[in-house]
N, C-alpha and C positions, 0 to 999 in steps of 0.2 A: 448202552452205558455211555461209552463211548465219545458218541456223537453229541451227548447232552455235554460232555465234558469239551468238547470240541465249541459246541455252541457256547457257554458258559467262558472258555477261554477267549473267542472271539470277540465278545461285548465287550470283555473285560479289556483287551491291545485295542478297540474302539473308542473308550474311551478316554484310555492312556492318550490314542491320536489327535483326542478334543479338548483334554484339557492341560495343562501348564503343570509344572513341574510344582511339586506337593508343596515344595518349601517356601516356593514363590509362589504364591496365586495372588490370581489377578482380580483387581477390581471388577463391578459390573461394568464400568468406560475405562477401558486404559488411557483413553486422554484428559480423561479426572487426576489421574495419577502423572500422570510424567507432563503436562503444561497445566502450571502449578498458577492461580493467578497471583500468588503473591511474590511468586517469583519476579526478579526483576527484570532476568533472562526468558520466562514463558511469561510476554504480556498478554493475557488473557483477559479481559474485561469484565469484570463482573457481570455487566448487561446481557453478556453472553452464558447461556446453558448447557453445557455440552449434552450432550444425549436428546435434545430433544431438537426442532424443527424452528427454533426461536430463530430469527435472522439479526446480528447485531445491531441493523437500522431499519427499525420499525416504524411504518407509517401513521406514528401515532398522532406527532407531532411536524408532519409534512404538510405544505398546502402546495399547490398549482400555480401557484403565483407568488413567490417570492419575491418580499421588498426587503428584505435587512443579508446584511451577509451569511447570518446563522442559518436563517432560509435557504439561501443561494446554495450556504455548502451540503444542509443535509438533503437537499432534493439530489442535489448530486451523487452522496454518498449512496441514497436510497437505490438511484435508477442507474448509477453506473455497471454497463456490461462488464468493464473493465476489472470492477471489485468483486462485481459476483464471480466473474472467473477467479480469482484471485481465491475467493471466498470456499469456490467448491474445489479447487488445488488443496489448499487445505484440508477438506473436509474429506480426501478420497487420499490423502499423504496419513491423516489421521486414522484412516480405517489399513492401515497396515502395523501400525503396532500391534493391533491382534493377530493378526498374518503370521506374523513374525516370534509370536512366542509361541505357537501351534505346532508339536510334532508333526513328524510327515506321515501322508495319509499312508495306513495301514495295505497290506499289500494283500489282495486274495489270490488265490492259484488254484488251479482245477485241469486236473490232466488224468484222462481213460485210457488204459489198457487197448488196442488196440487188438492184441489176441491177450484173451485172461490168462492172469499167472494160478494156475490152480496148486494149491497147496493143503495143510490135512486140515485145515481150519475151514476151508470153501476157495471158491474162485473168486481172486482181485479183481474185481472191474474197473475202481478209479481210486484215485489220489484228490483230498483237498486240505488243502491247507491255510494257514494265515499266517501274515508276519510284522514286526514292525520296528520301524530303523529308532534308536534309543542315541541323538546328538548327546553333545554333553549341555550340563544345563547349563551352564557359566555362557557356553556358545550360543544356546538359545536366548540369553538375557541382553549377554552382549549384542545380539542382532535386533531384539525390542529397543534396548537403548539408543542402538542407530538412529529406529524408525521414529522413536521417540523425539529423537531430538532432531531430526528433517523435519516431523510434524511442526516443532516450534518454531523452526525456521520457515515452515510455509505460514505459520502465522502470524510472524514477524515481517514476513515479505508482505500478507494483507494489509496490515498495518501501514508497510511503506504507501503502497498504493493509496491508501487512505488519507495519509497526510500530503501526499504527491496530486490529490483530486483537491484538496483545501487547501492547497496555494495555488494550483491553477487555477481554481474558483479568483479566488482571493485576488491573483494576479489581473483578471480579465477584467472583474470588477474597478481596481484601482484602473485600469485602462476606458474605462463606459466613465467614471465617475472623472478623471481629467480630460474625457475628451465632450462628456454632457458640458462641465463646467467651462471649457475654453467657447462651445458653441455660447452659448449665457453669454459670454464675458465680450464674446463677438457680435451678437445682437444687440449690447448693450451700447457697445462703441457705436455699432451702424446709427443707432437713434442718435447718441448724439450728435456725430460728426452729418447726420440728419438735419436736427437744430441748429449747425452748426451753416448752415447752408441754407437754409429760412434764412436766418441772421445778418448774412453775406449777403443774399440775394436782393432783400428789404430793403439794404444798404446802395447795396448797385442800382438800384431804381430808382432812388436821391440824388445818384453822383456821390455818397458819398463812401461807398464800397470799389473793393480791386476788381476789375474782373480775374488778375490773376490767380486772385485769391481764390475765385470762386470756381476755376477752371479747377485749381489745387485739389480743391475742397470735395470735388464732382472726381475726379483722377482716384482720390481716397476713397472715395466710398465705391468705384468700383472694384477696387482693390480688396475693400474690406466684405463685398459684395460677392468675390470669388473666393473668397477664402470661407466663409461662410457655407457655398456650396460645396467643396472640397471638405471640407468637416460633418457637414451632414452628411454627405455621402461614404464615410469614409467609418460610419458608424456601422451600417451594415456587415459587414466581416468578422467585428467583434461582437457584433449582439449573434454570428452565424457559433463565434466560435464558443461562446458563452452557453449557445442550444445545445450543442455539441457534449459539452461537458452534464448538459441537464437531460441527455437523450430525449431532446425535444426536433422536433424540424426545424431546419436552419431559419427560417423566417417567419417564428413565433414571436409575437412583440415582448419587448423586454422594457421596462418604462424609464426613463431619464433618472440614475443615480444622482438623487440629490444630495445624500449624505451618505460615507465614507470615514464612519468613526474611525482610527487608529491609537492602539494600545501603546501604552507607556512602557520603555523598554529599559527597566532599572539595571539587570545584572549587567555586572563587569562583560569584559570577552574574555577573563582566563574564567570567569562562572559559566558561563555560556560554552567552552571547548572541553571542561570536565563535567559539564553536565552532558557532554553532549557522546561523550564518552562513553558513558554508562546506556543509554536512552537512544541514540540513536540506530533507527532499525536496521540498517544495511549492517552496519557492526556487530549488531544481535546477532543476524542471521548466519554472517561466518563465524562467530564466536560457535552455535548452534554448529555448523557444515564440519567444525573441527572437533565438535565431540563426538559427532557421526563417525569421522573417518578413524579419532580414536577406538571406537568400540567395532568398527572394521578391522584396525588393525588385530584386536583380540580373536574378530571371529577369523580370521586369515590365520591367528598361529595355533587353534584349535583346530582349522584344516588338517595338520599334520600329525595329528591324534588318531589313533583308531577308536571307529565309535563300533557300537555292542549292537544288533539285534536279534531279536527275540521269535521263536515262530511255535508255531503249534499244527499239527499234522494228522491225517485218519484216512485211511484208507478201507473203502468201503467193499467188503465182504459177505461174497453169498452165503447159505447154508454149506456144511461139507457134505458131498454124499452119500455118507454114512453120518444119518441124521444121530447117533450115538455118539460121537468122536467130540468129546470135551473142547469146551471153547467153541463149538462150531457155530460160526459165521458170527464172529464178534469181530470188530473194525478195530484195530493194532492203532494207538494213538501216539505219536510220536512229538518230543520238545526237543525242537534245534534253537542254533547259536552263531550269529556269523558273526567275523570281526573284519573290516574292512583293512587293508591292509594301504598307508601310504606310504608307498615303496620312495617315488619321485620326490626326493628332497627339494630338488631346486627349484622346482615347479612352484610348490607352498614356502619355499623361502623369498621366490618372486614376489610371491602373494604380497607376503608382510613388507616388502620393502618396497613393493607399488603404493601399499598404504602408507607408510611412515612419509614419502618423497608428495602421495598428496594431501597431508595433515600438514606436513611441511608447507609447502604450495601456499595452503587457504591462509596458514598463520602468518606469513609475509603477506601475500595478497591483503588482511587484517589490519596489518602494521601500516604498510603503505595507503592504505581506506582511509586510517586514522589519521594520518600526517594529512592529507589532501582533503578530511572534513575540516581539521584547524585549519587550514589556509583558506577554504570557503568560507566558515561560520568569520573567520576572518574581515572578509571581502563583504561579507554579507553586514557585517556588524558594520563597518565602516562606510558604506554606504545608507545604510539607516542613521548614523549619526550625521551624517554629511549634507542627507536629506532633509533632515529635523535641524538642523541648522539654519540651513537656506530657506525653510518653510517661516523658519521662525523671525529668520532676517527681515523676509516680505514682507509679512503680513506685517508685524509688529513695528519698523522701521521703514522700507523703501516705500509700500503703498501709500502709508499715511503719509507718508513725506509727498508723494507724487500727484497722493489726492488733492493736498494741501498744497500744493503749486499749480497744479490745472487750474482749483476755484480763485487764488489769486489771481491769474493770466488771464481768465474767462472774465472776471471784474473786471480789469482793467480793460481789456477786449472790449464789453458792453459800454464804456465811459469813450470811447475811442482811444483812451490812451497805450493800450497795448494792439502786438503786432499779431497778425493772424498764423506766419510762421510758428511761431515761440505757441500760440495755444493749440498747435496742429502737432509738434514735437512734443509739449506735453500729452498730450492724447497718445501717441506713441509708446511712451515711456509710460504709462498709465500701463496701457493694454499690455505690453510684453513683459511688465511686472506682475499683472495679475495670472497670467499664463504660467509665466516660471514658478510660482507659488505653487499654481494648481500640478506641472510638474515634476515640482517638491515634494508635494503631498503623494502622490502616484506612486514616484521611487521611493519614499519611504515604507508606503505600506506593502511594496511590492516586496522590497528590503525584510522587512518586519516577518513577512509570510516567507520565504525562504530559510529565514531564523529555525520559527517555527518549525516546519520542515526538516531543518539539519538537525534539531535537539531533541525530533521528539515527541512536539505537539501535536496533539489530532483534533485538538477539541474546537470546533467549529465559533466555540463561543469565547475563544482565546483574541479571537481578530473582530474583535469589537467592547469589549465590556474593560473599566478603569479605560476609558480613551480617551484620547486629547478631543475637541469636536474641531471637526474639518472647519476651515473660514469660506465663509461666504457673502462675507462683503463684499459689494458691487460696488460699479460707478455711483456717485454722488447724483 
């Protein structure tokens, strides 16, 4: 009979060890409670369903031959080992939430008597017991809150890497677009100079042309040809950099980036800084770590309080020598209670002070990061506006004027009233303006990608929707 009672008590203690406090029942999956998609501090996108194997980046709209910025970004996010590592780290941190809310494992003890103890009801052979420690429910909730905050921080770190990859892809694409555009402009300049050479050579043959002019255009052709070779050679490292982000072999071909739209940025600097204060992943992650440390302070305070443990034990007893002895062979049942004695107060007080100091350090780190973030956004905003101003100046003013100038000088040169030196200078000026326009466009796209990363935009479509068309005007 007593053994039946022991097994029943053991089952009860085991269930106590596997469930949380009845006053705070757990949901089917703790992360669905601890990470709220509607909370700004817990940004889990709705496309990700916790408790399933669905990855945030599905291959539904992924192509192995991307051609647009959005396709490049999505392929990089889908194939990135760095992002997958952060994702698995978040999954691992999420599993800690469940672990934090569970009671300590019950303890089973078995002891055998080396020499049987003879009693009135029979000889005692062994002792079997089961015990369970019962931590304070507030301590367990604090541990679960700390784990939940760390899981949220891990998710935010995942989104930070996602945005970093987006920025790196757009930056590399901008550099490639600038390089490919410069290569095209240089080729067109070579073609234009070649036509100049043909014209001067024909004049020289009939005695109306100048030999120094012919030598000068040939030197210019040689210099431009050398620049073109250098530009073409410099494409391979950029392609390798892009392929590394796409997790592909370094020599995988990448088609020339002919068009790279740049979105307009209508928000003011103050609006960007205010938004980043609520959406920057690094700031959010630090805020979650501060919350986790606050919970750890509560855990440290509970550590100085005694904790109750309960147990049940029975002694296996043989039948008495005299079979008529009352209660012969009955196994006694023992209920036990224990209480730990946290008498080393200095240790527990130090744990509390340590946790408070860690929380204050994180809070100051949060403030320092916010200040640094404001400065970085201000710099990126200046780079964007300045590059946009320069791109507009070259596209709408300087390049049209240089084009008009070279057409006018070319017309005079063909009639014999214009000098070749003026024509060559005008051609150089137009080439430099067009290259400067490409540099300004690239700088504008890079600065905008940095702003998107700092203020927390992770959607690749932000890099090409509502865009300003890139100037593709070339030589006449």
